[in-house]
C-alpha positions in Angstrom: 21.9 -24.1 11.7 24.9 -21.7 11.8 24.6 -19.2 14.7 26.9 -16.2 14.4 27.2 -13.9 17.4 29.1 -10.6 17.2 29.8 -8.2 20.0 30.4 -4.6 18.9 30.8 -1.2 20.5 27.7 1.0 20.5 27.4 3.9 18.1 27.2 2.4 14.6 24.4 3.3 12.4 21.5 1.0 11.7 22.7 0.9 8.0 26.1 -0.3 9.1 24.7 -3.0 11.4 22.3 -4.2 8.6 25.2 -4.4 6.2 27.2 -6.4 8.7 24.3 -8.9 9.2 23.9 -9.2 5.4 27.6 -9.8 4.8 28.0 -12.3 7.6 25.0 -14.2 6.3 26.4 -14.2 2.7 29.8 -15.5 4.0 28.2 -18.3 6.0 26.1 -19.3 3.1 29.1 -19.5 0.8 31.6 -21.0 3.2 29.3 -23.6 4.8 26.9 -24.2 1.9 24.2 -23.5 4.5 20.7 -22.7 3.4 20.2 -18.9 4.0 17.0 -19.4 5.9 18.9 -21.5 8.6 21.6 -18.8 9.3 21.2 -16.8 12.5 23.1 -13.6 13.3 22.9 -11.8 16.6 24.6 -8.4 17.2 25.1 -7.3 20.8 26.0 -3.7 21.3 28.2 -3.0 24.3 28.2 0.5 25.9 31.6 2.1 25.6 32.0 2.4 29.4 31.8 -1.4 29.7 34.4 -2.2 27.0 38.0 -1.7 28.0 41.3 -2.0 26.3 44.4 -2.1 28.5 42.3 -1.3 31.5 40.8 1.9 30.1 37.2 2.0 29.1 36.6 3.0 25.5 34.5 5.9 26.8 37.7 7.4 28.3 40.0 6.8 25.4 40.7 9.6 23.0 39.9 9.0 19.3 43.0 9.3 17.1 42.6 11.5 14.0 
């Protein structure tokens, strides 16, 4: 039973998360020849203030345009 765990920053739409789950499941099914019904995917959304890069929380970083 493949178990795929993904940590992502909060803020993505439900549609985007659903698409990610579908594509990860598809990839595991193809790569591992795993029956689709045995594949588990868990997404964990991390609040931006708890995810830091270079010591700076993502909630404090400016978005580049």
